C-alpha positions, 0 to 999 in steps of 0.5 A: 292604849286600848280599853280592856274589853277591846283587847279581850274581844280582839283575842277572842276574834283572833282565836276564833279565826285561828280555829277556822284556819285550822279547819280550812287546813291553813295550819301556818295562819292558824298558829300565827293567829293563836300567837296573836291572840296570846299577845292580846291576852298578854296585853290585857294583863300587862299594860303596854304603857306601863311596860314602856314606862319601865323601859324608860325607867331602866335608862334612868329617864324619869321625865320620859317615864312620867310622860309615858305614865301621863298617857294613862288618863284614868288608871282606875278604869283603864288598868287592872288592880295589879297594874294600878299598883305598878302605876303608883309604884312608878309614880313613887319612884319618880316622886322620890327624887324630889318630893318625899311626901308625895312619894310616900303616898304613892308607895303606900297606895302601890302596897295597898293595891299590890304588886305581882312580883316579890322583888318589886314588893320588897323594893317598894317597902324598902323605899318606903322605909327609907322615906320614913327613916328620913322623916324620923319615924323609926318604928314604922321604918323598922317593920317595913325593913323587916318585911322587905328582908323577908320578901327579898328571896334572891338576896338582891337588896341585902346590901341596901337593907344592911346599910339602912339598918346601920343608919337606923342604929345611928338615929 
């Protein structure tokens, strides 16, 4: 994992050299270097370690996800604010498998820092509502469930939200 400033420097160097290649009538090299600078710029906003951790999570490999996240030594210095939110979001998903108190802390921190996609925000609120429901904190869980329902614009979580609402009525 490279520091953020190094990624920006590489992007600017590649873009500058691309301009020189265009000036020198090497159009193919210039296009390649523009794409390469775009890749460095993408990696500035989307951390490569977090992307690889999400790929591990898709395979339900929680240990592999934790190993990838452990490679980020100082998340406050190495990551942008939204990336820090996803860092804590992934830790919350991992911790929700066995330690609900720790998972609650991670999800609250992720919501405080912010997540860039509405679906991820809805999923974090839904997970936090489930944890609060298991801890018998019905009022907080109800508000988080309502917020998750508003954020779920594509209807991907409607089944889980309805199931949790039915379970809330039993409490």
